[in-house]
N, C-alpha and C positions, 0 to 999 in steps of 0.2 A: 828291262822291260817297264813299261808303264806302269802303273795300279790300277787296277779293276776294280771299276765302280757298277754294280747292277741296278738296272734302273726297270724298274715293275712298273708296268704300264707305258712301257719307252717308244712305243709309235700314237699314243694321244696327243694332243695338243702341246702340253706342257713337255710331257716326257719327249717328245721328238726332239723338241727345241735344246734342252737340256743336254740330251745325248750329244748334240753338234755342239754345243759352250764346252761340256765336258774335256771332247777330244780336242778340241781348241786349245785347252787348258794343259792338254799333256795326258789326259786321263785314257783308257782302255773301256768305252761303255761297252757293256753286256745287257740285255734284250731279254725281257720277260713278259709277253702280253699275250693273251687268249684271243685278240682281236673281235671281242665281244662290242668294241664300242669305238675300232680301229680299223686300218685297213693295212695291209701287207706292202702294201705297195707303196709306204711309206719309206720302206728298211732302202727302197731303191733311189728317193728321193734324197732320203741324208744321204745315200753314198754318195750320188751328182755332187754333193754342197761338201763334205769331206773327204772325197777323195776312196774311201771301204767302206765296206758294207756291217754292218757292225753285227757282232755274234747275238744270235738269234734264236729264242727259244718260246714254243708255243705252249698254254697250259694255263690252266685257272689255279691260281695259287691258294684256293678253298680246298684243292685238293690236298690233303695232309703227305701224302707219303709220295708225290712228287714234289714237294717241295723238298720232305728230308731226303729224298735221291739227287736233287739239285744243288743243295749245299755240301753234300759228302762229296758230290762229283768233282765240287770247286771250290777247294781249300783255299784257293789265293785270290777271292772275293773280298776285298776292304773295306769297304762302304756301300750301302745301299741307299738309293732316293724312292722312296714308295709313294708313289703315285698312283696304283692300280685300286680303284675304287668307283662306285659310283657315282656319280655328282649332280643330276637334273634334281633343282627342290622340288619343283612340281610333281614329278614321277615318284618323288620318295612319299610322297602324301598318298599315293595310288598302290604304291608296292612296299608297304613298308619294312614287309617280312623279307623280300629280296635285297634290302639296301643293308639290310642287319645284320644276313648272313654274308653278302657278300664283304662288304665293308670291316666286319669283324675279325672272320675266318680266314681270310687274308692275309691280315696284320699279326694276328695270334700266330698262327698256321711259321711266319717269317720269324718271330722273336723265338718259338717254342724250338725252331730246328738250329737256331747257334748255341741254343741252352749255355747260354751265357760264354763261347766263346768271345773275343774280341773283335767289336766291330762298330764304327761309325754309321750312324743311321738317321736319314734326312725323313721326316713325317710331311706331307701336303696336308697342311690344315687350312682354315679357313678361317675369315672374317666375321663368317655366320656367328662363330663363339661367342660373339658380344651381343647380340640381340640388336637392339635399339640402344645403343649407349647414351649414358647420362650425359658426359660430357664429349668434347669432338677437340681437336684430334684426339682418337682412342689409344694408350698406351697399353703396351701390354698387363701393366698393371689393373687395368680396369678388369670390375666383373665379369666372369662370364653367368649368364643369365641364361633362362631355360630359351631351348633352341625351338624354334619356330615349325620346326619341318622335322623326319625323320633322319634326313642327310646331314643337316647342322647338329643333329643331335651325334652321329655317329662320330662326325669331327670332335665333338667334345667328349666325348665319354673314351674313344681311341689316345685323346693324348692324355687321360686318365691313367690308363693301360698304358702309356708308354711310362709316365711320372714312377708309377710305383713300381713299374719292370725296373727302373732304373735305380729305385731306390735299394733292390735288390742284389742287383745285379750291378756292379760294377763295372763289370768288363765292358759294357755296351757304354757308348756314347750316341746320344739320343739330340737333335736339336728338332723343333716343329716351328715351320714356318707357316704363318698365318696369313695367306693371300688375301689381297682384296681383290679387285677385277681384272682379271688378264684378258689383255685383247691384241690385235695386230699379230705380224707375221714373221718369219724369216725375210731378210732384205733381198734376198734371192728368192724370192716369191716361190720356192719348190715346197717348202713345209709352211701349214699354217693351222686354224682350225678347221674342222673338218665334222660338221654337225649331221647326223643322222639325224633324215625328216626333218620337220620344224624345228627351228633352233629354239633353244630354251633363252639364248643370251640376247643382248640389244644389239651389238655389231654385228654376229653374222645376218641378222635380221635385216640391218640395216644395207649391208653389200648384198644382200641377194635381192632385196629392194631392186636396189641401182641396178641391176643385171636383168631384171626384168623376172625372176623366178617367183617372188612374191608382189601382191598388189601396193602392198604400202603396209605403213609403219605406226600402231597404235602407239601412242602415247598413254599410258596409263598414269592419269592424274594429272593437271595443272594447279593445282590448290594446295601443296603442299606449301609451309613455311620456308622456302628456298627463293634463289636471286629471283629464278621464273617460273616459281610454280612445281616444276617436273624434279623428282628424286634425285636424291645427289649421292655418287659414288667414288670412291678411290680408282681410277682405270690405271692400269699397267701393262707398260709394253710386253708381250710375253720373253724379248730374249732377256731386258732387266729380268723378268723374274728367275728366267733359268741362270743365270749366273750367280744369283743369288743363292741357287743351291751347290754351286761348285765353291761359295765362299764359306758356304756350312761346312762343307766337306772339309775343306782346307782348315778352318778353323781346327776343327777337330784331329786333325792329322797332327797340324802342329802342336795340338798341344793348348790351345790356349784357352778352352770350356773354362770358365770358373765355376760350372756343377755339371754333372754327367746327363743331364736332361735341361734345356733354356730352350726360350722359346723368344721367338722373334716376330715382328711385324713388317709383309716386306708390300710396301706401296710406293707412293710419291707425296704422301703427306698431304696430297692436296685434293679439295671434290672441287666434280665438276659434273652438273646435271645433265639430264638425257637430252635436253634442249641444245644444248653448247655442246653436246657429243655429236649430233644431229649435225649442227649447223659446221663443226668441225672437217667434220666429214663432207659436205659442201664446198668448204675453202679450199680445202688441201686437195681434191680430186678436180672440182669445177662440174661435178654432177649433183641435178638436184633430187632431190629426196619425195615423194610424194608420203607425208605423213597425215595422221590427225588423231584429235584429243579425244582419248576414252577416257572411261572412269577409273576410280583407284583400282588396282588390283590386291588383291585377298592377301595377305601376308606379306606386302613390299613394308619394309622398312624406310621410313622418309631420309634419310640422311645418314654414311656413316665412311668417313675416311679417316686412315691411320699417322699416327703420330711415326715415323721412323729413325729418329733418333739413334733408338736403341743399336739396329740393323748399320748404319752409317758406325756407330764410333764403337760396336765389337766385331761387327761382318767386315767391317772397310767396302760394305759396300752401297751404293747409291742408285738412284734410277734416274738413268742417262738418258731414256727417249722422250720425246712430250706428245700429246695426245694427236697432233697435226701427225709425226712420225705414224701414231698407232693408225691412224684411218688410211692413209696413204698406202702402208705394208698391208693392211688387211680387203682393199681393194684392188690391188695387183695380183695378190694371192687371188682375190674370186676370181678376177681375169683370167686367170692360167688355168685352175680348174674348170671353169666354162671351155677353155678350149684342149683341156687332158680331164675329160672325167675319170674318176676314181670308181 
């Protein structure tokens, strides 16, 4: 029997791709999701890719009794990859209490339910913990700066909760992965990013504009100190990101961790401007985009991209897919969901 890994938020964008890659690596993924920001149909899509439907439990991790019952009934789970969190920066500013409640209670309930039993725990963190870094590319040793949003603050405080828990509970092995900007879709075009309502992220906005769901894209500012004046981000293919979680689980399983709490940047190590992403989409798909330059957007950081040297050296992981791969796969997914609505 292969090792069971719990994936919370496993029907979401990154979660669903990670479920696929866990299965491909020989693990048995088990999903918990309350479907507040995803579709139950993703389970069917995963089945089409891997040939089996993962075990699925629908409930809210903020319900401590349900978490405790699940952990008691599933003593054979050896690892957890925790994605289940609200993640829209702008929405978090409007609804701070909802973000603090959901993102903290879900994490605390999971940790408390294990009560120090041996568990390998991968936490979905974010490069937002760095704010606007003083030095680029940003390394894991860079200072964590005051968060620009309640969402960013939940990631910072969650990391503190995990570090302090690991310090007193040696049975917990914890790895926090600080992602940069995940984009793209599975090569099958059967799973991908499925934003509810108006997309909060650039690439779904690009693909929805190309397919006619949106009139145009607004590029927020072209007067930044960057190659073409638009903001710079480190875009990473979601399949590469999914494989980083598998690598983190393997590191802990194989006893290679140097400490029971470790942090890694997960990015390409390369910055790409918003306008470069738009042009990469046009070049790789042959579709022309309607975009305009607008004023800067409050809260946007000028440029951030990560140094992934530590991940390569210690996790044995490197991003393999480029910006053209990201754009092509995102476009194939957009075309798929046009013909197969969720």
